[in-house]
N, CA, C and O atoms as a DFTB+ gen file, in Angstrom:
300 C
 N C O
     1  1      45.801      16.219     -19.782
     2  2      45.165      14.972     -19.449
     3  2      44.744      14.930     -17.985
     4  3      43.676      14.409     -17.662
     5  1      45.567      15.471     -17.105
     6  2      45.246      15.448     -15.678
     7  2      43.990      16.262     -15.401
     8  3      43.202      15.912     -14.522
     9  1      43.803      17.336     -16.139
    10  2      42.619      18.174     -15.949
    11  2      41.349      17.393     -16.282
    12  3      40.348      17.525     -15.578
    13  1      41.370      16.602     -17.317
    14  2      40.210      15.801     -17.715
    15  2      39.825      14.786     -16.651
    16  3      38.640      14.580     -16.389
    17  1      40.806      14.158     -16.042
    18  2      40.529      13.181     -14.980
    19  2      39.945      13.864     -13.747
    20  3      39.011      13.359     -13.124
    21  1      40.513      15.019     -13.408
    22  2      40.033      15.743     -12.234
    23  2      38.594      16.203     -12.452
    24  3      37.779      16.154     -11.532
    25  1      38.288      16.642     -13.649
    26  2      36.933      17.091     -13.955
    27  2      35.947      15.928     -13.872
    28  3      34.832      16.110     -13.384
    29  1      36.329      14.744     -14.336
    30  2      35.454      13.574     -14.261
    31  2      35.221      13.170     -12.811
    32  3      34.107      12.789     -12.452
    33  1      36.252      13.245     -11.971
    34  2      36.096      12.904     -10.564
    35  2      35.152      13.882      -9.879
    36  3      34.324      13.474      -9.065
    37  1      35.267      15.168     -10.197
    38  2      34.390      16.172      -9.617
    39  2      32.956      15.935     -10.038
    40  3      32.045      16.090      -9.225
    41  1      32.730      15.561     -11.295
    42  2      31.386      15.285     -11.769
    43  2      30.794      14.071     -11.065
    44  3      29.598      14.048     -10.776
    45  1      31.615      13.062     -10.786
    46  2      31.137      11.875     -10.075
    47  2      30.722      12.233      -8.651
    48  3      29.727      11.713      -8.148
    49  1      31.474      13.112      -8.002
    50  2      31.161      13.502      -6.637
    51  2      29.854      14.283      -6.565
    52  3      29.166      14.221      -5.547
    53  1      29.498      15.004      -7.597
    54  2      28.325      15.861      -7.586
    55  2      27.091      15.192      -8.159
    56  3      26.154      15.887      -8.551
    57  1      27.056      13.899      -8.221
    58  2      25.891      13.215      -8.754
    59  2      24.712      13.422      -7.825
    60  3      24.786      13.150      -6.627
    61  1      23.628      13.903      -8.397
    62  2      22.419      14.159      -7.634
    63  2      21.438      13.039      -7.918
    64  3      21.211      12.675      -9.071
    65  1      20.867      12.503      -6.872
    66  2      19.935      11.410      -6.994
    67  2      18.510      11.926      -6.778
    68  3      18.222      12.565      -5.766
    69  1      17.631      11.646      -7.729
    70  2      16.237      12.033      -7.587
    71  2      15.618      11.338      -6.375
    72  3      14.848      11.948      -5.633
    73  1      15.952      10.069      -6.175
    74  2      15.404       9.307      -5.049
    75  2      15.849       9.905      -3.715
    76  3      15.039      10.021      -2.796
    77  1      17.099      10.279      -3.595
    78  2      17.602      10.878      -2.351
    79  2      16.935      12.218      -2.093
    80  3      16.590      12.529      -0.953
    81  1      16.750      13.011      -3.135
    82  2      16.088      14.302      -2.992
    83  2      14.634      14.115      -2.576
    84  3      14.151      14.820      -1.690
    85  1      13.941      13.185      -3.195
    86  2      12.540      12.913      -2.877
    87  2      12.389      12.443      -1.422
    88  3      11.512      12.919      -0.701
    89  1      13.243      11.514      -1.001
    90  2      13.176      11.013       0.368
    91  2      13.455      12.116       1.387
    92  3      12.820      12.163       2.441
    93  1      14.386      12.987       1.081
    94  2      14.686      14.089       1.980
    95  2      13.511      15.045       2.057
    96  3      13.189      15.559       3.128
    97  1      12.880      15.280       0.936
    98  2      11.751      16.206       0.887
    99  2      10.591      15.721       1.742
   100  3       9.963      16.524       2.432
   101  1      10.295      14.441       1.716
   102  2       9.114      13.917       2.388
   103  2       9.392      13.158       3.686
   104  3       8.483      12.984       4.497
   105  1      10.625      12.706       3.897
   106  2      10.918      11.881       5.080
   107  2      12.082      12.417       5.900
   108  3      12.812      11.642       6.518
   109  1      12.260      13.718       5.913
   110  2      13.369      14.326       6.638
   111  2      13.166      14.150       8.142
   112  3      12.100      14.483       8.659
   113  1      14.157      13.641       8.841
   114  2      14.087      13.395      10.275
   115  2      14.688      14.579      11.032
   116  3      15.779      15.048      10.707
   117  1      13.968      15.049      12.038
   118  2      14.427      16.187      12.838
   119  2      14.967      15.737      14.187
   120  3      14.912      16.501      15.151
   121  1      15.487      14.521      14.281
   122  2      15.900      13.964      15.564
   123  2      17.324      14.297      15.966
   124  3      17.575      14.548      17.145
   125  1      18.244      14.310      15.052
   126  2      19.636      14.528      15.416
   127  2      20.349      15.351      14.344
   128  3      20.042      15.270      13.155
   129  1      21.311      16.144      14.813
   130  2      22.098      16.980      13.910
   131  2      23.550      16.905      14.338
   132  3      23.810      16.704      15.524
   133  1      24.485      17.051      13.459
   134  2      24.372      17.317      12.033
   135  2      23.927      16.083      11.258
   136  3      24.234      14.950      11.629
   137  1      23.215      16.323      10.200
   138  2      22.769      15.251       9.314
   139  2      23.490      15.387       7.981
   140  3      23.627      16.487       7.445
   141  1      23.939      14.281       7.463
   142  2      24.574      14.236       6.151
   143  2      23.570      13.642       5.178
   144  3      23.067      12.539       5.390
   145  1      23.283      14.371       4.119
   146  2      22.298      13.947       3.126
   147  2      22.992      13.788       1.778
   148  3      23.025      14.734       0.990
   149  1      23.549      12.605       1.495
   150  2      24.276      12.410       0.238
   151  2      23.335      12.343      -0.962
   152  3      22.260      11.747      -0.889
   153  1      23.746      12.952      -2.050
   154  2      22.998      12.878      -3.300
   155  2      21.797      13.795      -3.375
   156  3      21.027      13.702      -4.331
   157  1      21.604      14.677      -2.406
   158  2      20.452      15.581      -2.403
   159  2      20.794      16.837      -3.203
   160  3      21.900      17.368      -3.102
   161  1      19.843      17.299      -3.988
   162  2      20.048      18.465      -4.847
   163  2      20.223      19.724      -3.993
   164  3      19.488      19.909      -3.023
   165  1      21.174      20.587      -4.329
   166  2      21.425      21.800      -3.537
   167  2      20.242      22.770      -3.475
   168  3      20.155      23.571      -2.544
   169  1      19.346      22.713      -4.437
   170  2      18.195      23.615      -4.410
   171  2      17.207      23.287      -3.292
   172  3      16.288      24.064      -3.034
   173  1      17.383      22.173      -2.642
   174  2      16.516      21.796      -1.530
   175  2      16.944      22.479      -0.226
   176  3      16.190      22.456       0.747
   177  1      18.114      23.075      -0.185
   178  2      18.639      23.703       1.031
   179  2      17.721      24.799       1.585
   180  3      17.475      24.790       2.791
   181  1      17.201      25.734       0.797
   182  2      16.308      26.753       1.362
   183  2      15.026      26.163       1.955
   184  3      14.531      26.661       2.966
   185  1      14.496      25.130       1.349
   186  2      13.296      24.491       1.880
   187  2      13.578      23.819       3.222
   188  3      12.753      23.885       4.133
   189  1      14.728      23.180       3.347
   190  2      15.114      22.565       4.615
   191  2      15.259      23.639       5.688
   192  3      14.804      23.453       6.816
   193  1      15.891      24.761       5.343
   194  2      16.041      25.873       6.287
   195  2      14.680      26.399       6.725
   196  3      14.475      26.653       7.912
   197  1      13.763      26.564       5.806
   198  2      12.427      27.056       6.102
   199  2      11.711      26.119       7.083
   200  3      11.110      26.574       8.056
   201  1      11.779      24.824       6.823
   202  2      11.118      23.856       7.697
   203  2      11.742      23.828       9.088
   204  3      11.029      23.712      10.085
   205  1      13.060      23.933       9.162
   206  2      13.727      23.952      10.468
   207  2      13.300      25.171      11.276
   208  3      13.010      25.050      12.466
   209  1      13.258      26.330      10.653
   210  2      12.855      27.551      11.346
   211  2      11.402      27.459      11.817
   212  3      11.085      27.900      12.922
   213  1      10.524      26.896      10.998
   214  2       9.112      26.748      11.373
   215  2       8.924      25.793      12.550
   216  3       7.960      25.924      13.304
   217  1       9.834      24.837      12.712
   218  2       9.760      23.883      13.815
   219  2      10.476      24.376      15.076
   220  3      10.544      23.654      16.071
   221  1      11.009      25.595      15.040
   222  2      11.599      26.187      16.235
   223  2      13.085      25.976      16.411
   224  3      13.606      26.231      17.497
   225  1      13.781      25.527      15.405
   226  2      15.226      25.340      15.507
   227  2      15.929      26.674      15.282
   228  3      15.461      27.519      14.518
   229  1      17.060      26.847      15.960
   230  2      17.858      28.051      15.767
   231  2      19.260      27.646      15.336
   232  3      19.608      26.465      15.322
   233  1      20.045      28.637      14.989
   234  2      21.415      28.404      14.541
   235  2      21.445      27.353      13.424
   236  3      22.283      26.452      13.425
   237  1      20.522      27.487      12.482
   238  2      20.399      26.536      11.373
   239  2      21.404      26.870      10.278
   240  3      21.675      28.035       9.985
   241  1      21.941      25.824       9.689
   242  2      22.896      26.003       8.595
   243  2      22.838      24.764       7.716
   244  3      22.819      23.637       8.210
   245  1      22.809      24.988       6.406
   246  2      22.870      23.890       5.441
   247  2      24.072      24.155       4.546
   248  3      24.142      25.179       3.866
   249  1      25.003      23.233       4.555
   250  2      26.212      23.368       3.740
   251  2      26.104      22.455       2.525
   252  3      25.709      21.295       2.634
   253  1      26.462      22.998       1.375
   254  2      26.489      22.208       0.154
   255  2      27.904      21.667      -0.011
   256  3      28.866      22.431      -0.096
   257  1      28.023      20.344      -0.057
   258  2      29.319      19.713      -0.256
   259  2      29.343      19.033      -1.614
   260  3      28.348      19.053      -2.339
   261  1      30.446      18.446      -1.952
   262  2      30.569      17.768      -3.235
   263  2      29.676      16.557      -3.365
   264  3      29.333      16.162      -4.479
   265  1      29.295      15.961      -2.259
   266  2      28.485      14.745      -2.327
   267  2      27.031      14.946      -1.915
   268  3      26.232      14.019      -2.045
   269  1      26.666      16.118      -1.425
   270  2      25.275      16.348      -1.020
   271  2      25.156      17.536      -0.087
   272  3      25.804      18.561      -0.299
   273  1      24.324      17.407       0.955
   274  2      24.098      18.478       1.918
   275  2      24.446      18.019       3.328
   276  3      24.317      16.843       3.666
   277  1      24.888      18.973       4.141
   278  2      25.111      18.733       5.562
   279  2      24.264      19.755       6.303
   280  3      24.400      20.958       6.084
   281  1      23.378      19.268       7.192
   282  2      22.427      20.118       7.892
   283  2      22.831      20.211       9.372
   284  3      23.058      19.198      10.034
   285  1      22.915      21.457       9.872
   286  2      23.216      21.715      11.277
   287  2      22.067      22.530      11.854
   288  3      21.572      23.444      11.195
   289  1      21.633      22.217      13.075
   290  2      20.587      22.975      13.740
   291  2      20.622      22.694      15.244
   292  3      21.114      21.656      15.688
   293  1      20.088      23.646      16.013
   294  2      20.013      23.514      17.466
   295  2      18.583      23.842      17.883
   296  3      18.008      24.825      17.415
   297  1      18.012      23.027      18.754
   298  2      16.645      23.273      19.227
   299  2      16.678      24.189      20.405
   300  3      15.630      24.524      20.956
């Protein structure tokens, strides 16, 4: 029984929001880091990395967490 509850909690933490992913894709702010992006789909991480590198950021890193993405970068 405990396993079932833990699995449900993990599924709740990993809820991906289409709206959050869409907003991140088109309205991503490059002003401050680290940025926490809750509800964003993990497949967006390579695109974020690509855009950061094209804008001249170094030491870029995108971590996938249970609730979304965490973006680190240095200009």
